N, C-alpha and C positions, 0 to 999 in steps of 0.2 A: 638379694637380700633387702636392699633399700626399697625396691618396688613392692615386695611382700609386706613390708612394714608401713608403706605409704610415706616413707621418710625422704628427707632431702639428703642428697649425697654431697658432702662438703669437703673441699680440698683446701688446706691451709698451708701458707708458706710465709716467709719473712725475708726481708732484704735490708741492707744498710748502706749508708754512704757517709764518708767523712766530710766535714765542713771546712777543711783547711782551704784558705784562699789560693787561687792560682798564682803562679810565680809572676811577680811584677817586673816590667821592663821599662826603662826610661833612657833618656839621654841628657847630657848637660853640655854647656859651653866648655871648651878646653880650659882646664885649670879649676873649674868649679865642680864641687862634689855633687853627683846626682842624688836626688832625694826620691825615694820610691815610697809612695803611700799606698798601703794595702789595707782595706777595711776588713773587718771580721777577723781580727788578729788572733783570737784564742783558738778557734777551730771548734771542735765538738763533733757531734754525730747525729744523723737522722736515721731512724729505724721505721720501717713500715711492716705491718703484719696484715695480710689479706686472706680472705676466704671466699672462694667461688662455690656457690651452691646451685645444684641442679636437681630437677625432678621431672620425669617425663610428663608432658602435657602442661607444664607451668613455665613461666618466664624465669630465666636464670637470674641469680642475684650475685653481686660482688660487694662484700663489706670490707672495709679497711680501717686501720688506725695508724696515725703517724705519731711518733714520739721524737722530740728534739732533746738531745743531751748536750748541755752547755758546759759540762765539766764542773758543776757546782758541788759543794760538799753535800753528801747524803742523797744526791740525785741518782736514780737508777740509770745505768747505761743503756739498757735494752728492756725487753719485755720480761716480766717475771711470770711465775706459774699462775699467780692470781690474775694477771692481765689476760693470760690465755683462757683461764676459767671464765672471766668476765666476757671474753669474746664468744665463747661457746654459749653462755647464757643469753647474751644479747641476740645472737643469731637464732637461738631457739625461740625467744620471745617474738622476734620480728617475723619468723617464718611460721610460727604456731603449728609445728609438727615435729615428729621425731627426727633425729639427726643421725646419719652415718658419717662420722668424722674421720678423714684420712689426712695424715701428716707424716712428715719425715722423722728421722731419728735424732733430732736436735736434743741436746742433753736436757734442756728445760722441759721438753715434752715428756721425758722419761721420769720426771719428778714424782716421788711417791704421793704427793698431795694431789696431783692430777689423776693418778691412778685411783686414789681413794674417791675423788670426785666422780669419776666415771663409774665406779662400782656403786656409789650411792644413787646415781641417776640412770641406772641401766634400763629403766622403763622407757626412756625417751632418747638415750644416747648410746651409740656403739662407736668405739674408737678402734681404728686400724692404723698400723704403721706401714708406710710405704718402704720398699726395699732401699737399701743404701745406694746412692749414685744412680737413681732412676728418675731424672727430671722429665722424661717422656711420659711418665704415668701421672704426673701432677699438672693439671691445666693452669694452675696459678703460677708455676715456674715460667710459663710463657709470658706472663703479664708483668710480674713484679720487677724483673731485671731491667725493663725498659723505663723505669721511673727516672725522671730527669730532675736534676737540681740546676736551676738557672739563676744567674745573678741579675738583679735589677734593683733600682733604688726604691725601697719601700720604707717609709718613715717609721712605721711601728715596729719593724724588726731590726734589732741591733746588728750592725755590720752590713746592712743593706743586702741581706740574703733573702730571697723569696723562694718558696718551695712550690714547684709545679709538678703535679703528678700526672703523667700521661701513661695510662696503663693500656697495653695493647690488647684490648678486648673489643668485640663489636659494640656499636652504639645501642644495640637492642638489649644489652645486658643492663639491668637496673643496678646502679651503683649507689651505695649508701655508706656514709661514714658512721662508725659505731662509737659508742661511748663518748 
């Protein structure tokens, strides 16, 4: 179907990681109370949504978006339906072609607003849901779980947490951060 439309075949998935610091260990002289200093006290969460796009005869593309949740009032914990809509629109604009969009049955993917968006844009967008518990069918499932969060002293990030994303895809894939 994607080949007949001249469309990109896009697989989307998301992953998350908590930001609670590792357990601190220390020692002290006998009789003195040990003091354990652990930076990044509050915790929080990092979410990543990624989409791998393929079309025969073209170079594949990987788009992703990171979201850090610091447990602040009114701050969304993860991606909302409008974030996924914006991801679809950004991929469409970057690829300049119709899309065949494949994703899992996450509850936010089933939102009526996304279904309405797909119906309004059926000229360039086809949305298909992958079967439940079928990670072998989604190539993004192979890359997003390998994301790593590493600790390093970075002055601009509170709690000295730095986020390194190492996604297990070949270097020939063009990676681009969206929005």
